[in-house]
C-alpha positions in Angstrom: 50.6 32.1 207.3 48.6 32.8 204.1 50.2 33.6 200.7 49.0 36.7 198.9 47.9 36.4 195.3 49.3 39.3 193.3 48.0 38.2 189.9 46.4 35.0 188.6 48.6 32.2 189.8 51.3 34.5 191.1 51.8 34.7 194.8 53.9 36.5 197.6 55.3 33.8 199.9 57.8 35.9 201.8 58.4 36.7 205.4 57.9 39.8 207.6 60.7 40.4 210.1 59.3 42.9 212.7 62.4 42.6 214.9 65.1 43.4 212.3 66.9 46.6 213.3 70.2 46.8 211.5 70.1 46.6 207.7 73.5 46.9 206.0 74.5 49.4 208.7 71.4 51.5 208.7 68.6 51.4 211.3 65.3 50.0 210.4 63.8 51.0 213.7 61.0 51.0 214.7 59.5 48.8 211.9 61.8 46.0 210.7 61.7 44.7 207.1 60.4 42.0 204.8 62.1 39.4 202.7 59.9 38.9 199.7 59.7 35.7 197.7 57.3 35.0 194.9 55.8 31.9 193.3 54.4 31.4 189.8 52.2 28.4 189.0 52.4 27.3 185.4 53.5 24.2 183.5 56.8 24.8 185.4 56.3 26.1 188.9 58.9 28.8 189.8 60.0 30.2 193.1 61.8 33.6 192.9 64.3 34.1 195.7 64.2 32.8 199.2 64.4 34.5 202.6 66.8 35.3 205.4 68.2 32.5 207.6 65.7 31.6 210.3 62.7 32.6 208.2 62.5 29.5 206.0 59.7 28.1 208.0 57.4 31.0 207.1 58.4 30.7 203.4 57.7 26.9 203.3 54.4 27.3 205.2 53.1 29.9 202.8 54.3 27.9 199.8 52.6 24.8 201.2 49.2 26.6 201.0 49.7 26.9 197.3 51.4 23.6 196.5 53.7 21.0 198.0 57.2 22.5 198.0 58.4 19.4 196.1 56.3 20.6 193.1 58.6 23.6 192.6 60.4 23.0 189.3 62.7 26.0 189.1 64.4 28.4 191.5 65.3 31.9 190.2 67.8 33.5 192.5 68.1 37.2 191.5 70.6 38.1 194.2 72.8 36.0 196.5 73.0 38.3 199.5 72.1 36.3 202.5 68.9 38.2 203.4 67.5 36.7 200.3 69.6 33.5 199.7 70.4 32.7 203.3 67.9 29.8 203.3 68.7 28.6 199.8 70.3 25.3 201.0 67.2 24.4 203.0 64.9 25.3 200.1 67.0 23.3 197.6 66.9 20.3 200.0 63.2 20.5 200.4 62.1 21.4 196.8 64.7 19.5 194.9 64.3 21.8 191.8 65.1 20.7 188.3 67.0 23.9 187.7 68.3 26.9 189.6 68.9 30.1 187.6 71.2 32.9 188.7 73.4 35.4 186.9 77.0 34.6 185.9 78.4 36.5 188.8 75.6 35.1 191.0 77.1 31.7 190.4 80.4 32.9 191.8 78.6 34.2 194.9 76.7 30.9 195.2 79.9 28.9 195.1 81.4 31.1 197.8 78.4 30.8 200.2 77.3 27.3 199.3 80.1 24.9 198.3 77.5 22.1 198.0 76.1 23.9 194.9 78.6 22.0 192.8 76.0 19.2 193.1 73.0 21.4 192.3 71.4 21.9 188.9 72.6 25.5 188.5 72.4 27.4 185.2 73.9 30.8 184.9 72.1 33.3 182.7 72.9 36.7 181.2 71.0 39.7 180.1 68.4 38.9 177.4 68.3 35.2 178.2 64.8 33.8 178.6 63.0 30.6 179.5 59.5 29.4 178.8 57.6 28.0 181.8 54.4 27.2 179.9 52.0 30.1 179.3 54.6 32.5 180.5 58.2 33.5 179.7 60.8 34.7 182.1 63.3 37.2 180.7 66.5 37.9 182.7 68.2 41.2 182.9 71.5 41.7 184.8 71.6 44.8 186.9 75.2 44.7 188.1 75.9 46.9 191.1 72.3 47.4 191.9 73.5 46.9 194.5 75.8 43.8 194.1 77.7 42.6 191.1 75.6 39.5 190.9 72.2 41.4 190.9 69.6 40.7 188.2 65.9 41.2 187.7 63.2 38.9 186.2 60.5 40.2 183.8 57.4 38.2 183.0 55.9 40.0 179.9 52.6 38.1 179.8 51.8 39.4 183.3 53.5 42.8 182.9 55.4 42.0 186.0 59.0 42.9 187.0 60.5 41.0 190.0 63.1 43.7 190.7 65.2 42.2 193.5 66.6 45.0 195.8 65.8 47.8 193.3 62.6 49.9 194.1 62.4 48.3 197.6 62.0 49.8 201.1 62.2 48.6 204.6 58.5 48.5 205.8 57.2 45.7 208.0 53.5 45.1 208.3 50.5 43.2 207.1 50.0 45.4 203.9 51.7 44.1 200.8 51.0 47.0 198.3 52.1 50.6 198.1 48.5 51.9 197.8 47.7 50.4 201.2 50.3 52.5 203.0 50.6 56.1 204.0 52.1 57.9 200.9 54.3 60.3 202.9 55.8 57.6 205.0 56.3 55.4 201.9 58.3 58.1 200.1 60.4 58.6 203.3 61.1 54.9 203.4 62.1 54.8 199.7 64.5 57.7 200.2 65.9 56.1 203.4 66.6 52.9 201.5 68.0 54.6 198.4 70.3 57.1 200.3 71.7 54.4 202.6 72.0 51.5 200.1 71.7 52.4 196.4 73.2 56.0 196.3 76.7 55.0 195.3 75.3 53.2 192.3 73.3 56.1 190.9 75.1 56.0 187.5 74.0 52.4 187.2 70.4 53.4 188.2 70.3 56.0 185.5 71.5 53.4 183.0 68.9 50.9 184.1 65.9 53.1 184.2 65.5 53.4 180.4 65.5 49.6 180.1 62.7 49.4 182.8 60.7 52.1 181.0 61.0 50.2 177.7 59.1 47.3 179.2 55.4 47.0 179.5 55.0 46.9 183.3 52.1 47.4 185.6 53.6 45.7 188.7 57.0 45.9 190.3 57.6 43.3 193.0 60.8 44.1 195.0 62.6 41.8 197.5 62.0 44.2 200.4 58.9 46.1 201.4 55.7 46.9 199.4 54.7 46.0 195.9 54.0 48.6 193.3 50.7 47.8 191.4 49.2 49.8 188.6 51.0 51.8 185.9 50.7 55.1 188.0 52.4 53.5 190.9 55.2 52.1 188.6 55.7 55.5 187.1 55.9 57.2 190.5 58.7 54.9 191.8 60.6 55.1 188.5 60.4 58.9 188.5 61.4 59.0 192.2 64.4 56.8 191.5 65.5 59.1 188.6 65.2 62.2 190.8 67.3 60.6 193.5 69.9 59.2 191.1 70.4 62.5 189.4 71.3 64.1 192.7 70.4 67.6 191.7 71.0 70.0 194.6 67.9 70.9 196.6 67.1 74.1 198.6 67.6 72.5 202.0 70.5 72.3 204.4 71.7 69.9 207.1 74.0 70.7 210.0 75.4 67.7 212.0 77.7 68.0 214.9 79.1 66.7 218.2 80.0 68.7 221.2 81.7 68.3 224.6 80.7 71.4 226.5 78.1 73.0 224.1 80.5 75.3 222.4 80.3 73.6 219.0 76.6 73.2 219.5 76.2 76.9 219.9 78.2 77.4 216.7 75.8 74.9 214.9 72.8 77.0 215.9 74.6 80.2 214.8 75.4 78.7 211.4 71.7 77.7 211.1 70.6 81.3 211.6 72.8 82.3 208.6 71.1 79.8 206.4 67.6 80.6 207.6 68.2 84.3 206.9 68.3 83.3 203.2 65.1 81.3 203.4 66.8 77.9 203.3 65.1 75.2 205.4 67.7 73.8 207.7 67.8 70.8 210.1 70.3 70.5 212.9 71.2 66.9 214.0 73.4 65.8 216.9 75.4 62.7 216.0 74.8 61.6 219.6 71.1 61.8 219.3 70.6 60.5 215.7 71.7 57.3 214.0 74.2 57.8 211.2 71.7 56.4 208.7 69.0 58.9 209.9 71.5 61.7 209.2 72.3 60.2 205.8 68.6 60.1 204.9 68.3 63.8 205.7 71.5 64.6 203.8 70.0 62.9 200.7 67.5 65.8 200.5 69.9 68.6 201.2 72.0 70.6 198.8 74.1 72.1 201.6 75.9 70.3 204.5 77.7 71.8 207.4 79.5 69.7 210.1 81.1 70.6 213.4 83.2 69.0 216.1 85.4 70.1 218.9 89.1 69.2 218.6 89.7 65.8 220.2 93.2 64.3 220.3 94.3 66.6 217.5 91.4 65.5 215.4 87.6 65.2 215.6 85.3 63.4 217.9 84.7 59.7 217.0 81.0 60.0 216.2 81.7 62.8 213.7 84.5 60.8 212.2 82.2 57.8 211.9 79.5 59.9 210.2 82.0 61.3 207.7 83.3 57.9 206.9 79.7 56.6 206.4 78.8 59.5 204.1 82.0 59.2 202.1 81.3 55.6 201.4 77.9 56.4 199.9 79.5 59.0 197.6 76.8 61.8 197.5 77.5 64.4 194.8 76.7 68.1 194.1 76.8 69.4 197.7 78.0 72.8 199.0 79.6 72.4 202.4 81.2 74.1 205.4 83.2 73.1 208.5 83.4 74.5 212.0 84.6 73.6 215.4 85.6 74.7 218.9 88.8 74.0 220.7 90.8 74.7 223.8 94.4 74.2 222.7 95.3 73.0 219.2 92.2 73.4 217.1 92.6 71.0 214.2 89.0 69.7 214.1 87.4 72.1 211.6 90.3 71.7 209.2 89.9 67.9 209.4 86.3 68.1 208.5 87.0 70.5 205.6 89.6 68.0 204.4 87.0 65.2 204.4 84.6 67.4 202.3 87.4 68.2 199.9 88.0 64.4 199.4 84.3 64.1 198.5 84.6 66.7 195.8 82.1 69.1 197.4 82.1 72.8 196.9 83.6 74.7 199.8 82.8 78.5 199.5 84.4 79.5 202.8 87.4 78.6 205.1 86.6 76.5 208.1 85.5 78.4 211.2 87.3 77.8 214.5 86.4 79.2 217.9 88.5 78.9 221.0 86.9 78.0 224.4 83.4 79.4 224.5 82.2 81.3 221.4 81.4 84.9 222.2 79.8 87.4 219.8 82.6 87.3 217.3 82.8 83.5 217.3 79.0 83.1 216.8 79.0 85.8 214.1 81.8 83.9 212.3 79.6 80.7 212.4 76.6 82.7 211.3 78.6 84.1 208.3 79.8 80.6 207.4 76.2 79.4 207.3 75.3 82.4 205.1 78.3 81.8 202.8 77.3 78.2 202.3 73.7 79.3 201.7 74.6 81.9 199.2 76.7 79.3 197.3 73.8 76.9 197.3 71.4 79.5 196.0 73.9 80.4 193.2 74.1 76.8 192.3 70.3 76.6 192.1 70.2 79.8 189.9 68.3 81.8 192.6 
């Protein structure tokens, strides 16, 4: 298990987890993820972050190729979530550091997870605090709610390096460590997947943090998951992509997700799609039975229009549609145009329930929900088609087209 040198005397010593499949509720299939940790050799040797429980052996093995773990003087814990700090107790026991640095709120998390930290040499830091480790300086910047209250990043100005914790990360498992070694299209997809399923609710905080990042002289961003951005062009691309995603400007693209019992709602989904496509709006239809809720959310992140459908079930909606709406609502996407539809045999509440969920999210609703009893005939399919067209026209108006 070899460490990877990123810059002179700066190394990646993390762990690749090929088997991880559920990351904060979204699917990392088929790849897995990485838990990145970094070491700087200087007058004071520093380890930044640790790894998930069960991966500490890989971390210590890689570290041992650089120095004996007992030679680590400082630990910097940018984020206390257990995929990064889960092995902290083992690392502290092995390394016996002089100091452990974390944010003020990180100290609270540490006390909650590791009661034994009362006996550790912990020092809480705040934005703007810095420490000298010899030839280098570490400057700390709190990034609260990106994506936990305790989150912070570490900047090493002498090396133009930002160790960015969860920000700018992705879930990619493999032997490559750098963005420029990976397929560009897949990389962008993985960034969007990560952002839309993890970071999206904190977009206002992202927009506040980006000017701070841009004010720094950076030619490498090393996140705690995935690939490392090296070179100013790579740094600029990821910052620009984060700004685009955080601004949540509507895009000319539509998503229709649905569940169905006897294919009636499914037929309505395809009819609604035809209404959107007539207007030249690229549209994707996704069954909640066939697609993970995080896959649907990743697609939604690129869509300015969203339609959802369900048959009526127990005077409400089918459980998978309800779960999808709950998941979306928690991530708080903004600036969408939406529509609801559904089939029914008797009472017919489903479309109204979906419309209500969209209203709670503050989305624009240009048309009443469309309901169709039993199997949709020509009139029912036309109503679904017209719903798709109404939503599409509202989106185009929003885009100024």
